[in-house]
N, C-alpha and C positions, 0 to 999 in steps of 0.2 A: 590531596586526599590524605585521610588519616590512615596510617598503617595499622591501626588497631586500637581499641580501648581497653586499658588494663583495669580489671577489677580483681577481686578475690577469686582465684582460679585454681583448680586442682591439677597438679602436674600429672601428665600422661605417663611419665616415666622419669627415672632419676638415675644419674651417674654421678660420681664424686664431683664436687663443686669447683669453680674457677672464678675469674674476673678480669677481662680486658680486651681491647682491639683497636684497629685503624684501618683506614680505607685504601683499597687499591683498585679504584674504579677503571672502567675501560676508557674514560675520558681524560685528557691531559690535565694533571694538576701539579702544584708545586710541592715537592718533598723536601721538607726541612727536618733532618734527622739528627740524632746525637748518638753518641756511643754509650751513654749511660742508660740504664734500664730502670723501669718501675717494678712494682711487685711482681713476683714470678708466680705464674698460674699453677696451682697444686697438680701434681702428676705430670708436669712438663718442665722444659727449660725456657718456656715463652714468657715474655714479660708483659705487663699490662700497660702497654705503650711506652715510648720513651719516658724517661723520669721527668722531662720538662713539658710534658704534654698537659693541656689545660685541665684535663680530668684529675691530674696528679698535683696541681699546683695549689698551695694554701692561699686562701682569699681573706685571711684574718686582718690584713691591713688595707683592704679596699674600701672605698666610700660607699655609702648607701646610694641606691639608685633614686633618682628624682621622683620615680613613679612608685616606689615602694609602697606607701600607704594606699594608693588607689588600687594597686594589684592585690594587696593583701585583703582589702574589703571585698573585691570581687571573688576572692577564694573563701570568704567566710571565716578568715583567720581568727576573729575575735570569739567565735563560738565552736571552734573545731579543734580537736586533737589529732595528732598524726596517727596514721594507721599503717602498721607493717603489713604489707601485701604478701605474706609468706609465713610459713610455719606449719605446725601439725594440722591435719585435716580430720582426724578421727580414723583414717585409714592409714596404718603405719607404712604401707607400701606406696602411698600416693600423697605425699606432702604438698601443701600449698606452695606456690612460687613459680619461678620460671627455671625449667630444667636445661642442662647443657650437657654436652659430652665431649670426650676426647675421641678423635677418630681413630678406630682400631687400624692397625697395620693390615694392608691388603684390601681395604675398603674400596668397593667399586664406586666411582663418581658417576652421577646421572644427570642428564639435563633435566630442567624444570621449566614448565611453561608458566609464565608470569601474567597476571592480569594487568599489572602496571609495567609492561616489559621495557618501555622506553626510558624508565628511571632505575631499572634493575640491572645488576650485573649478570651476564648471561650464564656463568659457570663453566663447567659442570660443578655440582655440589656433592658432598659426601653424604647424601640423604639415603637411608636405607630403612627397611622394615623395622629394625630395632632402634632407630634414632629416637630419643624421647621428644615428644611434642607437647607443648603446654596445653592444658585442658581449657575449656571455655571457648569463647569466640575468637581469640587472638591467635592461638595455635602457632606460637613462636617456636622455631627449631633454631638452636645455637650449637654450632659445631666447630671445635678447635682442632685443627690438624697441626701437630707439632713437627711434621716432617715435609720435606720438599715432595711435591707431586709433579706429575707431568704437565699440570696446568696451573700450579700455584706455588708460591714460595714457602720457605720453612716458616712455621708459626703463622698460619692464616686462620681467620675467623670467618665463618660462613654464618649468616643469619637470614632466616626467612620468615614471613608473616603469612598467616592463613594457610599453613602448610598441609598438603594432603599427598601422602606417599602412595604410589602405584608402581608396580613392577613394570618392567619393559620400557622404561623411559617415559612413562605417562604421568609423572607426578606433577602436581600443580601447586602454585602459591600466589598470594596477592602481590608480594614483592620481595626482592631479595638483595642482600649486599655482601660484598666480600672485602674484608679488611685485613691489611698487612700489619700485624701486631708490632713490627719493628719500624713503622713508619708513622709520621705526624700528619700524613695527607688527609684532607677531608673529602667528602663526596662533592661532586659538582654542585655549585649553587643552584638551589631550587629542587634538587633531588631528594626524594624520600629515601628511606632504607627499609629495614624491617620494622622501623619505628617512625611515628609521625614526624618527629623533629629531624629526621635525616642522620640521626646519631647511631653509633652502636649501642647495643643493649647490654651486653655482657659487662663492660667496664664499669657500669653504674649500679650493679647489683649488690646488695649487702651479702657478703659471702661468708659462710660459716668458718672456713679455715682462717680467714683473716681476722674475724671478730674473735675467735677462740685464741688467736695469737696475742690479742690485746692491741693490735695495730692495723687499722684499715685506712690506708692513705690515699683516698680518691673520693671524688664527689658521688653522690647517690642519686639515681634517677627517681622521679616522682611524677604524679599526674595531677591535672587540674580539670575541673569541669568545663571551664571556659577559657580558651586561649584566642588571642587576637590573630588577624591575618597578617602576621609578620614573624620573623625570627631574628634571633641574635646570634652572633658568633659565640660557640662553634657550631650551633644548629645550622641546618641548610634547607630546611623545608617547614612550611606552615601548614596547619590543618584547622584553622580557627574560624572565627567569625568577625563581622565588622563591629567590633566593640573594643576600643582602645583602652577601656577600663581593665580589661583582662590581660594577664601576662602574655608575652610572645613566647614561642618555642625557644629553648635555650636560656631563658631567664634563670639566674642563679640566686639562691636564697641561703642566708647564713643564720645559724642559731646564736642568739645573744650569748656573749662570753660570760656574762654574769649569771646565767640560768644554770641552776643546780638541782638534782634530785638526791635525797639521801640514799646512802647504801642499802638500807633496809628495804627500800622499794625499787631501787635500781642497782642491780648487781654488776659484776664485772663485765658481762656482755653488754649490758645496757649503757654503762659508763663508757665503754669504747665507742659505741655508736654516737653518743652525745659528743664525745671528743671530735669525731669525724665530722659531724654535722656543724660543729663550731669552727673547725679548721678548713674543711673542703666544701662544706655545704651540700645543697640539693640543686638538681638541674631539672627544669620542666622539659620532659622528653615525650609526653603523650597526652592525649585527652582521656579522662576517666574521673574517678571519684576524687574530690579535693583532698590533698594531703596524703594519698596513698603512696608509700614508697615500696620499692620492690626489692626482693632478695631471691637467692637461689632455692630451688626445690632441693631440700636436704633432710633426710630422715632423722638427722641429729638434732634439729631445733626442738625445743621444749616449749610447752604453753607458757611457763613462767618467764623464759627469756624474751618471747615475743610480747606478751601481755604488758610487761614493764615499759615497753616503748610506747604504748598507748597513753602514757602519763605526760607526753610532751605536748604542750599546747602550741598551736600554730602562731598564736599572737606573739611568741618569743622569737619569731623569725623576722628578718628584714631582707629585702632584695638588695643585692649589691651591684655596682657597675664595674664589670670586669673587662670593659673595652680597652683600657690601657695595657693589658697583658698581651693584646694581639700583636704578633710580628708580621704575619701575612695572612690575608683573608682566606687563603686556601690551604692553610696548615693549622693544625691544633697545637703547634708549638707556643709556649707562653713565656713571657719574661718571668724570671724567677726572683722572688724576694731576696734581698741581700745583695743583689748585683747592681752595678752602677746604671745599667740600662733600665732596670725596674725602677730605680729611684728617680731617674730622669722622667720616665713616662708616668709613673704612678704616685710618685712621692709628692 
């Protein structure tokens, strides 16, 4: 089942941005953790997964996937430019993008009834009447609790799809996943999340604070119209069709290192995103419009900052084979460039 189709949607609410997460499912998984942390989420002390998580791992030295040309053709790469699926909407209070929030102190956690209950974490979830919910059909809600609660560890990410809040414990959603931000654990194989690929959403968003700092050190999530009935690590779920010409969920794409845009048409924000796409790439996370990549709903985005990113041609990307990075199929921990293990596996 597809946990949602991402298109250009108006955020139903907004709180200061962030970016990252990791799974703590109710099923048994292998936890491979490190003491080093990724980017710290704005407004918290929570990291964007461990530093050696696959989302945070450079892919500049990885080989092209043998299926790259075929997948690109199915995505109309030769005639399509990238499309940032976030930014100003014309309503200053409701920017495009996916909103998220830091869970306030004292928030009451509530049970949620899920349509896909067998693949969802039961919770409870810190969903309230004031929790921002993405507009449009996906209705994602992303909630980061930086504190320990009676039912969750410190720095926990809660994500739901098709979210509908109702008082008195009557809230509903299509699916939901709970991620421990300090862990590299993945969801059980075959499980969806709040996203079709069974991946967390927040770690793959273009985040205003990171871009403004000039450094965004993680992969970016994006959508494709056609995905095949399979998935690649670190994805855990497919929502595709019987067409092997289309990329699987979890496929990773890298912008050609030689591609450039002049400063006059690609300012500092744009150049930061280009560097991220060359270093960390894009990950197929959901079905939707081809080459739409997602960002946080943030009132600070400007039309100019967003429009400049529409100058990036999809034809300048190639799929890469990141299978050599995998240490354990149930973990997002990845071999790191510069280490002997990486050289032995990927060199």
